[in-house]
PAVOFI-428056 format. One record per residue: residue in three letters; x, y, z of N, C-alpha, C in turn. Coordinates in Angstrom, 3 decimals. Each point is the difference from the previous one (the first is absolute). Layout:
N
r, nxx, nyy, nzz, caxx, cayy, cazz, cxx, cyy, czz
ALA, X, Y, Z, X, Y, Z, X, Y, Z
...
This chain:
273
r, nxx, nyy, nzz, caxx, cayy, cazz, cxx, cyy, czz
MET, 87.187, 131.889, 70.451, -1.314, 0.652, -0.011, -0.894, -0.670, 1.032
LYS, -0.670, 0.812, 0.812, -0.859, -0.529, 1.038, -1.384, -0.289, -0.581
LEU, -0.490, -1.216, 0.220, -1.288, -0.406, -0.523, -1.096, 0.264, 1.020
LEU, -1.151, 0.418, -0.486, -1.144, 0.195, 0.875, -0.619, -1.344, 0.352
PRO, -0.511, -0.135, 1.200, -0.727, -1.216, 0.344, -1.168, -0.191, -0.960
LEU, -0.363, -1.266, -0.234, -1.056, -0.313, -0.954, -1.326, 0.660, 0.379
THR, -0.286, 0.051, 1.301, -1.257, 0.631, 0.441, -0.028, 1.480, -0.343
ALA, 1.170, 0.653, 0.073, 0.063, 1.426, -0.342, -0.266, 0.207, -1.483
VAL, 0.527, -0.901, -0.827, -0.226, 0.093, -1.442, -1.488, -0.109, -0.311
PHE, -0.652, -0.998, 0.621, -1.432, -0.172, -0.216, -0.780, 1.229, 0.459
LEU, 0.431, 0.605, 1.115, -0.683, 1.180, 0.515, 0.111, 1.160, -0.977
ILE, 1.205, 0.186, -0.554, 0.207, 1.082, -0.967, -0.869, -0.208, -1.232
LEU, -0.037, -1.248, -0.493, -0.813, -0.299, -1.178, -1.484, 0.245, 0.281
TYR, -0.429, -0.397, 1.192, -1.403, 0.184, 0.370, -0.364, 1.482, 0.065
LEU, 0.869, 0.788, 0.660, -0.287, 1.424, 0.128, 0.013, 0.691, -1.353
THR, 0.904, -0.438, -0.890, 0.050, 0.562, -1.348, -1.302, -0.267, -0.733
ARG, -0.502, -1.239, 0.141, -1.251, -0.366, -0.662, -1.177, 0.801, 0.552
VAL, -0.047, 0.140, 1.330, -1.077, 0.759, 0.621, 0.037, 1.448, -0.452
SER, 1.224, 0.569, -0.034, 0.144, 1.391, -0.426, -0.490, 0.186, -1.424
ALA, 0.347, -0.963, -0.878, -0.426, 0.098, -1.392, -1.509, -0.119, -0.125
THR, -0.581, -0.860, 0.832, -1.440, -0.186, -0.047, -0.741, 1.237, 0.479
LEU, 0.525, 0.664, 1.013, -0.665, 1.167, 0.561, 0.241, 1.263, -0.805
GLU, 1.039, 0.028, -0.804, 0.389, 1.216, -0.695, -1.125, 0.634, -0.820
PRO, -0.773, -0.785, -0.810, -1.003, 0.662, -0.821, -1.006, 0.801, 0.803
ARG, -0.466, -0.515, 1.145, -1.045, 0.712, 0.719, 0.551, 1.109, 0.877
LEU, 1.319, 0.018, 0.248, 0.584, 1.052, 0.821, 0.668, 1.090, -0.829
SER, 0.193, -0.276, -1.297, 0.817, 0.905, -0.798, -0.576, 1.406, -0.051
TYR, -1.307, 0.135, -0.142, -0.590, 1.335, -0.073, 0.236, 0.764, 1.288
LYS, -0.156, -0.682, 1.131, 0.168, 0.677, 1.278, 1.455, 0.393, 0.214
LYS, 0.942, -0.892, -0.367, 1.418, 0.286, 0.189, 0.423, 1.208, -0.823
ARG, -0.457, 0.046, -1.256, 0.426, 1.076, -0.888, -0.851, 1.255, 0.175
GLN, -1.023, -0.114, 0.830, -0.954, 1.095, 0.168, -0.592, 0.404, -1.343
ASP, -0.109, -0.991, -0.893, -0.559, 0.226, -1.327, -1.482, -0.348, 0.040
LYS, -0.734, 0.732, 0.803, -1.403, -0.320, 0.216, -0.874, 0.712, -1.029
PRO, -0.979, -0.697, -0.557, -0.897, 0.678, -0.930, -0.920, 0.966, 0.736
ALA, -0.379, 1.065, -0.677, -0.992, 0.919, 0.556, -1.354, -0.686, -0.008
CYS, -0.664, -0.017, 1.140, -1.277, -0.707, 0.136, -0.976, 0.889, 0.761
ARG, -1.222, 0.053, -0.478, -1.008, 0.874, 0.605, -1.099, -0.842, 0.650
ASN, -0.232, 0.242, 1.288, -1.142, -0.614, 0.674, -1.274, 0.700, -0.478
THR, -0.966, -0.784, -0.465, -1.211, 0.605, -0.553, -1.243, -0.756, 0.451
HIS, -1.098, 0.717, 0.033, -1.325, -0.587, 0.212, -0.931, 0.703, -0.978
THR, -0.333, -0.678, -1.078, -0.788, 0.605, -1.070, -1.429, -0.519, 0.050
ILE, -0.963, 0.925, 0.093, -1.425, -0.315, -0.064, -0.466, 0.336, -1.419
PHE, -0.299, -1.005, -0.787, -0.210, 0.227, -1.426, -1.387, 0.536, -0.345
SER, -0.874, 0.142, 0.998, -1.268, 0.675, -0.272, 0.198, 1.510, -0.107
LYS, 1.180, 0.480, 0.407, 0.317, 1.430, -0.074, 0.800, 0.325, -1.260
ASP, 1.128, -0.686, -0.178, 0.851, 0.218, -1.161, 1.003, -1.146, -0.067
THR, 0.930, 0.078, -0.949, 1.017, -1.046, -0.143, 1.290, 0.344, 0.731
GLY, -0.001, 1.112, 0.753, 1.179, 0.357, 0.774, 1.232, 0.142, -0.878
ALA, 1.107, -0.555, 0.484, 1.271, 0.102, -0.724, 0.246, -1.195, -0.912
TRP, -1.021, -0.808, -0.229, 0.178, -1.193, -0.821, 0.162, 0.369, -1.470
ASN, 0.878, -0.738, -0.664, 0.305, 0.241, -1.407, -0.942, -0.834, -0.865
ALA, -0.784, 0.687, -0.832, -0.957, -0.680, -0.869, 0.394, 0.098, -1.464
ASP, 1.279, 0.249, -0.285, 0.449, 0.195, -1.378, -0.232, -1.229, -0.872
SER, -0.055, -1.190, 0.627, -0.202, -1.233, -0.771, -1.475, -0.374, -0.116
SER, -0.874, 0.942, 0.306, -1.443, -0.261, -0.030, -0.639, 0.749, -1.167
PRO, -0.464, -0.715, -1.025, -0.631, 0.673, -1.138, -1.234, 0.793, 0.412
GLU, -0.341, 0.966, -0.814, -1.169, 0.838, 0.273, -1.258, -0.859, 0.130
GLY, -0.797, 0.297, 1.011, -1.248, -0.717, 0.203, 0.112, -1.245, 0.847
THR, 1.217, -0.323, 0.466, 0.176, -1.242, 0.760, -0.117, 0.188, 1.511
PHE, -0.300, 1.219, 0.463, -0.265, 0.171, 1.429, -0.837, 1.254, 0.243
ASP, -0.746, -0.054, 1.106, -0.841, 1.123, 0.416, 0.022, 0.078, 1.520
ILE, -0.063, 1.226, 0.542, -0.162, 0.206, 1.437, -1.491, -0.061, 0.318
THR, -0.380, -0.886, 0.940, -1.405, -0.162, 0.371, -0.120, 0.010, 1.524
PRO, -1.205, 0.114, 0.541, -0.170, -0.075, 1.456, 0.454, -1.330, 0.596
ASP, 0.019, -1.066, -0.819, 0.454, -1.311, 0.474, 1.509, -0.188, -0.120
GLY, 0.686, 0.985, -0.550, 1.436, -0.108, -0.197, 0.364, 0.137, -1.460
LEU, 1.195, -0.453, -0.328, 0.479, 0.070, -1.377, -0.633, -1.139, -0.797
LYS, -0.802, 0.355, -0.966, -0.610, -0.991, -0.883, 0.977, -0.272, -1.138
MET, 0.544, -1.199, -0.038, 0.962, -0.384, -1.029, -0.744, -0.759, -1.096
ASN, 0.217, 0.411, -1.245, -0.773, -0.532, -1.120, 0.895, -0.678, -1.027
ILE, -0.429, -1.165, -0.462, 0.594, -0.602, -1.192, -0.934, 0.300, -1.162
LEU, 0.540, 0.635, -1.035, -0.764, 0.344, -1.188, 0.224, -1.056, -1.075
PRO, -0.967, -0.202, -0.887, 0.153, -1.025, -1.038, 1.186, 0.299, -0.915
PRO, 0.594, -1.041, -0.580, 1.053, 0.233, -0.999, -0.591, 0.664, -1.235
GLU, 0.848, 0.616, -0.780, -0.484, 0.673, -1.204, -0.626, -0.989, -0.973
HIS, 0.557, -1.210, -0.043, -0.519, -1.027, -0.905, -0.163, -1.296, 0.792
TYR, -1.234, -0.332, 0.324, -0.266, -1.217, 0.781, -0.154, -1.191, -0.937
GLU, 0.821, -1.016, 0.237, -0.075, -1.226, -0.790, 0.347, -1.188, 0.886
ARG, -0.893, -0.988, 0.051, 0.225, -1.209, 0.784, 0.758, -1.024, -0.861
LEU, 1.058, -0.578, 0.592, 0.815, -0.996, -0.685, 0.035, -1.280, 0.824
ILE, 0.374, -1.101, -0.647, 0.150, -1.291, 0.659, 1.408, -0.516, -0.270
HIS, 0.722, -0.335, 1.063, 1.349, -0.528, -0.160, -0.065, -1.377, -0.658
ALA, 0.824, -0.195, -1.028, -0.107, -1.197, -0.832, 0.242, -1.291, 0.777
GLU, 0.997, -0.018, 0.866, 0.357, -1.240, 0.691, -0.867, -0.256, 1.226
THR, -0.189, 1.013, 0.830, -0.718, -0.201, 1.266, -1.509, 0.188, -0.134
LYS, -0.431, 0.637, -1.087, -1.415, 0.332, -0.218, -0.533, 1.005, 1.025
LEU, 0.918, 0.692, 0.671, -0.410, 0.992, 0.986, -0.315, 1.331, -0.684
PRO, -1.055, 0.692, 0.436, -0.338, 1.289, -0.599, 0.849, 1.135, 0.569
TYR, 0.187, 1.021, -0.803, 0.658, 1.229, 0.437, -0.397, 1.108, -0.961
ASN, 0.337, 1.227, 0.354, -0.326, 1.138, -0.851, 1.238, 0.488, -0.738
LYS, -0.209, 0.469, -1.210, 1.118, 0.484, -0.811, 0.656, 1.213, 0.632
GLU, -0.788, 0.869, 0.638, 0.520, 1.190, 0.661, -0.557, 0.086, 1.411
ALA, 0.772, 0.627, 0.875, -0.444, 0.210, 1.382, -0.714, 1.337, 0.123
GLY, -0.912, 0.065, 0.957, -0.596, 1.278, 0.339, 1.003, 0.911, 0.685
ARG, -0.346, 1.276, 0.121, 0.898, 1.008, 0.564, -0.400, 0.316, 1.434
GLY, 0.951, -0.153, 0.928, -0.269, 0.251, 1.409, 1.017, 0.941, 0.617
PRO, -0.248, 0.436, 1.240, 0.877, 0.966, 0.660, 1.104, -0.659, 0.823
THR, 1.072, 0.746, 0.199, 1.080, -0.378, 0.914, 0.403, 1.241, 0.788
PHE, 0.077, -0.142, 1.318, 0.397, 1.106, 0.876, 1.264, -0.386, 0.751
ASN, 0.988, 0.894, -0.002, 1.267, -0.232, 0.683, 0.212, 1.034, 1.101
SER, 0.557, -0.448, 1.119, 0.356, 0.936, 1.066, 1.075, 0.956, -0.495
SER, 0.063, 1.173, 0.602, 0.928, 1.034, -0.459, 1.423, -0.230, 0.491
THR, 0.195, -0.896, 0.977, 1.334, -0.319, 0.504, 0.154, -1.507, 0.118
TYR, 1.252, -0.420, 0.196, 0.307, -1.415, 0.205, 0.048, -0.305, 1.494
MET, -0.189, -1.269, 0.322, 0.064, -0.454, 1.384, 0.963, -1.177, 0.095
HIS, 0.934, 0.081, 0.940, 0.911, -1.115, 0.270, -0.349, -0.560, 1.373
TYR, -0.949, -0.903, -0.006, -0.592, -0.616, 1.193, -0.986, 0.960, 0.669
GLY, -1.061, -0.587, 0.506, -1.060, 0.757, 0.636, -1.314, -0.747, -0.136
ASN, -1.086, 0.722, 0.156, -1.337, -0.591, -0.071, -0.865, 0.814, -0.946
PHE, -0.919, -0.691, -0.668, -1.038, 0.752, -0.685, -1.288, -0.813, -0.034
SER, -1.098, 0.728, -0.044, -1.310, -0.634, -0.030, -0.863, 0.685, -1.042
ALA, -0.924, -0.764, -0.578, -0.931, 0.535, -0.984, -1.377, -0.596, 0.247
LYS, -1.022, 0.850, 0.005, -1.378, -0.461, 0.101, -0.598, -0.006, -1.405
VAL, -0.384, -1.198, -0.437, -0.361, -0.221, -1.397, -1.310, -0.779, -0.089
LYS, -0.786, 0.340, -1.011, -1.152, -0.820, -0.403, 0.240, -0.400, -1.447
SER, 0.138, -1.290, -0.255, 0.416, -0.464, -1.321, -1.189, -0.068, -0.956
SER, 0.224, -0.596, -1.154, -1.019, -0.058, -1.044, -0.737, -1.340, 0.013
PRO, -1.294, -0.009, -0.346, -0.730, -1.264, -0.104, 0.181, -0.707, -1.335
VAL, 0.799, 0.571, -0.896, 0.131, -0.536, -1.356, 1.291, -0.795, -0.138
GLY, -0.118, -1.264, -0.377, 1.182, -0.821, -0.232, 0.868, 0.567, -1.112
GLY, 1.315, -0.102, 0.177, 0.951, 0.550, -0.960, 0.557, 1.345, 0.405
ALA, -0.657, 0.668, 0.976, 0.457, 1.314, 0.480, 0.747, -0.183, 1.314
ILE, 1.244, 0.460, 0.062, 0.877, -0.234, 1.146, 0.272, 1.311, 0.727
THR, -0.251, 0.004, 1.308, 0.367, 1.128, 0.854, 1.284, -0.362, 0.726
ALA, 1.037, 0.823, -0.152, 1.334, -0.328, 0.518, 0.461, 1.040, 1.009
VAL, 0.502, -0.473, 1.130, 0.578, 0.822, 1.064, 1.434, -0.471, 0.159
ILE, 0.982, 0.847, -0.351, 1.353, -0.478, -0.259, 1.056, 0.897, 0.631
LEU, 1.102, -0.606, 0.439, 1.284, 0.673, 0.204, 0.911, -0.465, -1.124
ILE, 0.535, 0.910, -0.801, 0.801, -0.404, -1.148, 1.263, 0.852, -0.102
ALA, 1.148, -0.670, -0.145, 1.299, 0.664, -0.122, 0.418, 0.050, -1.462
ASP, 0.865, 0.953, -0.330, 0.456, 0.141, -1.380, 0.753, -1.233, -0.485
GLY, 0.690, -0.697, 0.916, 0.799, -1.155, -0.390, -0.755, -1.307, -0.079
GLY, -1.309, 0.014, 0.263, -0.792, -1.213, -0.151, -0.602, -0.551, 1.271
ASP, 0.506, 0.408, 1.171, -0.604, -0.468, 1.252, -1.468, 0.441, 0.059
GLU, -0.847, -0.868, 0.561, -1.421, 0.326, 0.085, -0.645, -0.778, 1.144
ILE, -0.948, 0.639, 0.671, -0.848, -0.627, 1.011, -1.421, 0.446, -0.310
ASP, -0.970, -0.930, -0.018, -1.309, 0.441, -0.467, -1.173, -0.764, 0.586
PHE, -1.164, 0.634, -0.163, -1.325, -0.604, 0.065, -0.611, 0.130, -1.390
GLU, -0.742, -1.012, -0.437, -0.792, 0.119, -1.219, -1.387, -0.582, 0.254
LEU, -1.014, 0.759, -0.413, -1.394, -0.391, 0.171, -0.582, -0.280, -1.376
ILE, -0.429, -1.233, -0.208, -0.523, -0.409, -1.294, -1.488, 0.315, -0.068
GLY, -0.400, 0.701, -1.043, -1.385, 0.396, -0.141, -0.956, -1.183, 0.044
GLY, -1.098, 0.184, 0.719, -1.023, -1.025, 0.074, 0.254, -1.102, 1.000
VAL, 1.162, -0.016, 0.641, 0.310, -1.005, 1.023, -0.327, 0.624, 1.353
PRO, -0.993, -0.500, 0.720, -0.556, 0.760, 1.121, 0.776, -0.022, 1.305
HIS, 0.704, -1.097, 0.295, 0.531, -0.142, 1.357, 1.471, -0.416, 0.047
THR, 0.788, 0.356, -1.002, 1.431, -0.313, 0.038, 0.818, 1.164, -0.547
ALA, 1.255, 0.045, 0.446, 1.006, 0.914, -0.544, 1.258, -0.805, -0.254
GLN, 0.783, 0.437, -0.959, 1.271, -0.652, -0.285, 1.151, 0.900, 0.434
THR, 1.057, -0.620, 0.543, 1.216, 0.725, 0.372, 1.172, -0.581, -0.767
ASN, 1.036, 0.817, -0.157, 1.188, -0.476, -0.698, 1.175, 0.901, 0.350
TYR, 1.201, -0.487, -0.278, 1.187, 0.845, 0.061, 0.972, -0.473, -1.068
PHE, 0.803, 0.938, -0.500, 0.995, -0.286, -1.029, 1.315, 0.645, 0.399
TRP, 1.081, -0.555, -0.525, 1.339, 0.484, 0.334, 0.827, 0.103, -1.272
GLY, 0.654, 1.138, -0.187, 0.983, 0.151, -1.061, -0.591, 0.218, -1.384
LYS, 0.905, 0.029, -0.970, -0.369, 0.355, -1.368, -0.602, -1.158, -0.782
HIS, 0.081, -1.207, 0.541, -0.542, -1.163, -0.696, -0.988, -0.712, 0.921
PRO, -1.192, 0.570, 0.179, -0.955, -0.553, 0.967, -0.492, -1.380, -0.401
LEU, -0.257, -0.824, 1.010, -0.550, -1.330, -0.203, -1.498, 0.060, 0.268
TYR, -0.784, -0.289, -1.020, -1.448, 0.027, 0.154, -0.508, -1.366, 0.464
THR, -1.178, -0.010, 0.587, -0.666, -1.213, 0.507, 0.831, -0.726, 1.048
VAL, 0.907, 0.710, 0.691, 0.878, -0.632, 0.992, -0.297, 0.503, 1.410
ASN, -0.128, 1.308, 0.164, -0.076, 0.598, 1.341, -1.380, 0.547, 0.350
GLY, -1.010, -0.417, -0.735, -1.332, 0.527, 0.222, -0.780, -0.754, 1.057
GLY, -1.099, 0.593, 0.440, -0.908, -0.624, 0.953, -1.411, 0.511, -0.209
THR, -0.989, -0.819, 0.359, -1.406, 0.377, -0.083, -0.604, -0.095, 1.393
HIS, -0.779, 1.007, 0.388, -0.431, 0.125, 1.395, -1.485, 0.336, 0.081
ASP, -0.669, -0.620, 0.954, -1.423, 0.256, 0.216, -0.202, 1.349, 0.687
ILE, -1.094, 0.654, -0.339, -0.367, 1.279, 0.608, -1.379, -0.141, 0.628
GLU, -0.088, 0.336, 1.262, -1.265, -0.091, 0.717, -0.864, 1.225, -0.291
GLY, -1.291, -0.150, 0.252, -0.898, 1.135, -0.147, -0.599, 0.098, -1.385
ALA, -0.390, 1.210, -0.357, -0.682, 0.246, -1.264, 0.935, -0.240, -1.177
PRO, -0.547, -0.340, -1.175, 0.825, -0.158, -1.193, 0.869, 1.233, -0.250
VAL, 1.192, -0.241, -0.518, 0.975, 1.087, -0.166, -0.449, 1.031, -1.029
TYR, -0.977, -0.334, -0.838, -0.496, 0.968, -0.972, -1.291, 0.684, 0.461
GLU, -0.457, -0.320, 1.221, -1.195, 0.657, 0.540, 0.325, 0.988, 1.115
GLU, 1.060, -0.264, 0.759, 0.401, 0.896, 1.082, 1.512, 0.190, -0.016
PHE, 0.453, 1.084, 0.657, 1.430, 0.267, 0.096, 0.640, -0.935, 1.025
HIS, 1.184, -0.490, -0.333, 0.845, -0.741, 0.926, 1.365, 0.682, 0.030
GLU, 0.701, -0.155, 1.130, 1.315, 0.632, 0.164, 1.104, -1.022, -0.239
TYR, 0.921, 0.343, -0.899, 1.126, -0.863, -0.356, 1.285, 0.674, 0.462
VAL, 0.804, -0.717, 0.790, 1.179, 0.576, 0.653, 1.232, -0.824, -0.343
ILE, 1.105, 0.696, -0.281, 1.312, -0.634, -0.148, 0.951, 0.636, 1.003
ASN, 0.542, -0.806, 0.900, 1.064, 0.414, 0.928, 1.302, -0.579, -0.531
TRP, 0.966, 0.869, -0.317, 1.247, -0.423, -0.661, 1.184, 0.462, 0.831
THR, 0.790, -0.934, 0.495, 1.214, 0.305, 0.755, 1.175, -0.699, -0.667
PRO, 1.246, 0.260, 0.455, 1.142, -0.713, -0.577, -0.060, -1.510, 0.207
ASP, -0.819, -0.466, 0.914, 0.003, -1.418, 0.359, -1.280, -0.744, -0.317
VAL, -1.091, 0.711, -0.262, -1.267, -0.710, -0.182, -0.998, 0.863, -0.770
ILE, -0.864, -0.665, -0.761, -1.165, 0.634, -0.631, -1.238, -0.609, 0.637
VAL, -0.920, 0.856, 0.427, -1.263, -0.469, 0.569, -1.142, 0.617, -0.803
TRP, -0.898, -0.847, -0.473, -1.208, 0.447, -0.682, -1.178, -0.125, 0.966
LYS, -0.866, 1.025, 0.032, -1.182, -0.027, 0.860, -1.232, 0.430, -0.795
ILE, -1.140, -0.547, 0.392, -1.283, 0.427, -0.554, -0.939, 0.291, 1.159
ASP, -0.518, 1.211, 0.033, -0.914, 0.430, 1.067, 0.589, -0.254, 1.384
GLY, 1.305, 0.282, 0.132, 0.681, -0.121, 1.283, 0.465, -1.395, 0.352
LYS, -0.307, -0.994, -0.819, 0.361, -1.385, 0.287, 1.181, -0.427, -0.870
GLU, 1.063, -0.508, 0.634, 1.147, -0.491, -0.762, -0.400, -1.244, -0.784
ILE, 0.244, 0.049, -1.318, -0.368, -1.145, -0.840, 1.221, -0.670, -0.633
ARG, 1.164, 0.666, 0.076, 1.212, -0.613, -0.557, 1.223, 0.681, 0.589
ARG, 1.081, -0.769, 0.128, 1.276, 0.517, 0.494, 1.121, -0.695, -0.773
LYS, 0.975, 0.800, -0.463, 1.177, -0.559, -0.673, 1.246, 0.611, 0.610
GLU, 0.835, -0.847, 0.608, 1.222, 0.483, 0.627, 1.157, -0.047, -0.988
ARG, 0.878, 0.973, 0.123, 1.134, 0.107, -0.915, 0.839, -1.270, -0.008
GLN, 0.236, -0.567, 1.176, 0.859, -1.178, 0.084, -0.579, -1.183, -0.772
GLN, -1.305, -0.013, -0.222, -0.628, -1.073, -0.763, 0.322, 0.086, -1.484
THR, 0.492, 1.152, -0.450, 0.285, 0.196, -1.421, 1.475, -0.175, -0.337
CYS, 0.838, -0.306, 1.011, 1.449, -0.062, -0.208, 0.419, -1.356, -0.569
GLU, 0.920, 0.047, -0.959, 0.530, -1.209, -0.612, 1.340, -0.365, 0.624
GLU, 0.535, -1.162, -0.377, 1.253, -0.467, 0.581, 1.159, 0.935, -0.302
ASN, -0.068, 0.728, -1.116, 1.075, 0.929, -0.352, -0.094, 1.325, 0.751
GLY, -0.990, 0.117, 0.906, -0.146, 1.211, 0.801, -0.882, 1.068, -0.602
VAL, -0.466, -0.204, -1.242, -0.882, 0.969, -0.637, -1.415, -0.183, 0.532
CYS, -0.577, 1.086, 0.487, -1.364, -0.031, 0.521, -0.916, 0.707, -0.997
LYS, -0.927, -0.721, -0.566, -0.886, 0.537, -1.025, -1.222, 0.630, 0.658
PHE, 0.287, 1.079, 0.712, -0.985, 0.701, 0.816, -0.062, 1.451, -0.465
PRO, -1.164, 0.552, -0.279, -0.081, 1.398, -0.435, 0.679, 0.938, 0.993
SER, 0.971, 0.772, -0.482, 0.800, 0.818, 0.915, 0.386, 1.356, -0.588
HIS, -0.560, 0.366, -1.148, 0.341, 1.276, -0.625, -1.129, 1.015, 0.188
PRO, 0.352, 1.291, 0.070, -1.036, 1.022, 0.147, -1.085, -0.149, -1.061
ALA, -1.240, 0.118, 0.423, -1.131, -0.251, -0.887, -1.031, 1.109, 0.141
ARG, -0.785, 0.176, -1.031, -1.117, 0.935, 0.061, -1.295, -0.796, 0.195
VAL, -0.944, 0.616, 0.667, -1.323, -0.598, 0.128, -0.754, 0.259, -1.303
GLN, -0.656, -1.021, -0.498, -0.723, 0.125, -1.265, -1.380, -0.658, 0.134
ILE, -1.014, 0.702, -0.443, -1.358, -0.524, -0.042, -0.434, -0.023, -1.460
GLY, -0.471, -1.145, -0.470, -0.383, -0.104, -1.398, -1.274, -0.797, -0.194
PHE, -0.627, 0.225, -1.130, -1.212, -0.729, -0.388, 0.162, -0.319, -1.476
TRP, 0.132, -1.287, -0.332, 0.399, -0.350, -1.361, -0.803, -1.173, -0.551
ASP, 0.001, -0.079, -1.312, -0.719, -1.031, -0.746, 0.942, -1.169, -0.263
GLY, -0.327, -1.155, 0.565, 0.840, -1.185, -0.175, -0.430, -0.886, -1.139
SER, -0.632, 0.560, -1.044, -0.624, -0.814, -1.050, 0.857, -0.221, -1.231
TYR, 1.157, 0.658, -0.081, 0.697, 0.073, -1.281, 0.931, -1.174, -0.285
GLU, 0.161, -0.919, 0.941, 0.846, -1.182, -0.214, -0.748, -1.189, 0.586
PHE, -0.015, -1.128, -0.715, -0.926, -1.076, 0.371, 0.246, -0.557, 1.394
GLY, 1.272, -0.134, 0.407, 0.286, -0.516, 1.331, -0.401, 0.975, 1.087
THR, 0.302, 1.283, -0.220, -0.386, 1.033, 0.963, -1.516, 0.118, 0.081
ALA, -0.662, -0.090, -1.144, -1.460, 0.097, -0.021, -0.639, -1.131, 0.802
GLU, 0.538, -1.188, -0.107, -0.543, -1.120, 0.776, 0.200, 0.238, 1.497
TRP, 1.224, 0.426, 0.385, 0.280, 0.288, 1.408, -0.916, 1.090, 0.536
ALA, -0.289, 0.997, -0.819, -0.787, 1.164, 0.419, -1.506, -0.240, -0.070
HIS, -0.415, -1.226, -0.317, -1.422, -0.330, -0.150, -0.626, 0.807, -1.126
GLY, 0.785, 0.267, -1.033, -0.478, 0.713, -1.168, -0.074, -0.943, -1.189
PRO, 0.063, 0.564, -1.199, 0.175, 1.423, -0.307, -1.299, 0.792, 0.159
ILE, 0.158, 1.315, 0.045, -1.156, 0.886, 0.105, -0.782, -0.010, -1.311
ASN, -1.303, -0.113, 0.103, -0.877, 0.114, -1.164, -0.420, 1.462, -0.136
TRP, 0.670, 0.714, -0.880, -0.260, 1.432, -0.126, -1.292, 0.306, -0.738
ASP, -0.693, -1.009, -0.512, -1.339, 0.226, -0.537, -1.001, 0.248, 1.128
GLU, 0.373, -0.377, 1.229, -0.899, 0.126, 1.148, 0.337, 1.181, 0.907
HIS, 1.112, 0.695, -0.251, 0.440, 1.061, 0.913, 0.481, 1.224, -0.779
ASP, -0.440, 1.167, 0.435, 0.539, 1.255, -0.526, 1.206, 0.457, 0.812
MET, 0.055, -0.451, 1.252, 1.060, 0.375, 0.922, -0.086, -0.945, 1.194
ILE, 1.151, -0.286, 0.613, 0.052, -0.858, 1.186, 0.736, 0.777, 1.082
SER, -0.504, -0.070, 1.248, 0.555, 0.863, 1.047, 0.331, -0.759, 1.277
SER, 0.982, 0.536, 0.723, 0.280, -0.376, 1.387, 0.269, 1.300, 0.754
TYR, 0.119, -0.087, 1.341, 0.108, 1.220, 0.801, 1.173, -0.072, 0.975
LEU, 0.686, 1.134, 0.120, 1.073, 0.179, 0.978, -0.434, 1.093, 0.968
GLN, -0.181, -0.373, 1.271, -0.506, 0.957, 0.987, 1.112, 0.818, 0.639
GLU, 1.044, -0.673, 0.489, 1.108, 0.718, 0.626, 1.259, -0.855, 0.007
VAL, 1.149, 0.685, 0.105, 1.309, -0.655, 0.088, 0.813, 0.695, 1.083
VAL, 0.653, -0.801, 0.845, 0.905, 0.511, 1.030, 1.389, -0.564, -0.264
VAL, 1.005, 0.875, -0.051, 1.398, -0.402, -0.188, 0.791, 0.446, 1.220
GLU, 0.729, -0.935, 0.632, 0.826, 0.296, 1.177, 1.421, -0.482, -0.271
CYS, 0.936, 0.930, -0.138, 1.390, -0.314, -0.327, 0.781, -0.368, 1.263
ASP, 0.834, -1.021, -0.074, 0.873, -0.364, 1.117, 1.127, 1.031, 0.093
PRO, 0.088, 0.778, 1.097, 1.010, 1.064, 0.086, 1.431, -0.517, 0.057
ASP, 0.201, -1.263, 0.333, 1.355, -0.549, 0.029, 0.580, -0.166, -1.397
TYR, -0.853, -0.111, -1.007, 0.477, -0.283, -1.351, -0.460, 1.033, -1.017
ASN, -0.737, 1.006, 0.446, -0.504, 1.034, -0.888, 0.281, 1.384, 0.570
GLN, 0.184, 0.960, -0.892, 0.067, 1.404, 0.396, -1.422, 0.555, -0.080
ILE, -0.619, 0.256, 1.135, -1.391, 0.445, 0.022, -0.081, 1.452, -0.460
VAL, -0.855, 0.258, -0.992, -0.157, 1.352, -0.542, -1.459, 0.417, 0.134
ASP, -0.207, 1.332, -0.011, -1.356, 0.550, 0.085, -0.648, 0.027, -1.380
């Protein structure tokens, strides 16, 4: 039996590893199994376009000249509790807020949202790419925090919290007084977060790869999701959200969504009308 030179063996092993590493991000293109994706530009002062509002209870949104007014309504039974060990306050029930989902999935591309968040601590405005299998890329705006936004990403069915997040300064007017533009650029190799046209964070796929070749990088088709939710119902979340909300002081809490632009990458998506 003829033996291969040692260098050839190493080359074969290397190419096998590279092929395995590249397979997840190329598989959709190879199989032509591209998700249907619609390029959209929705002006919410007119209507909600093709956005799905099925997860939004009655009264949690209104069309206004300033855009989509998203409302958190009080819980049916408001009760303030104190966690026994940490002594942190939280609410027994959360208020009811809206969630809007894009009508199609996107496998890489860009999207932007112009948002004015809430001045009330405990109310979270979320701008998200979320996949059915658990992958997620997001912005979150904490109510009452004037000049920062938080970014995060998750991978797979068992997400690691408090690991991949970041907090970023925002120039200009407070985020709850004027609209700011939040952008996510998502490719097979990198995620870029931008605010008002300025890059504030970048995460490259190769930075997420482990020694076994698994790259914990969001890579599954995802829908764009915009939400406004009450973070008061669990003591740790309430502390993070600068809550809990005191519903004795509010009949309703609001934030605004002015417009959303979705641009699908044609290399990985089937563009539909």
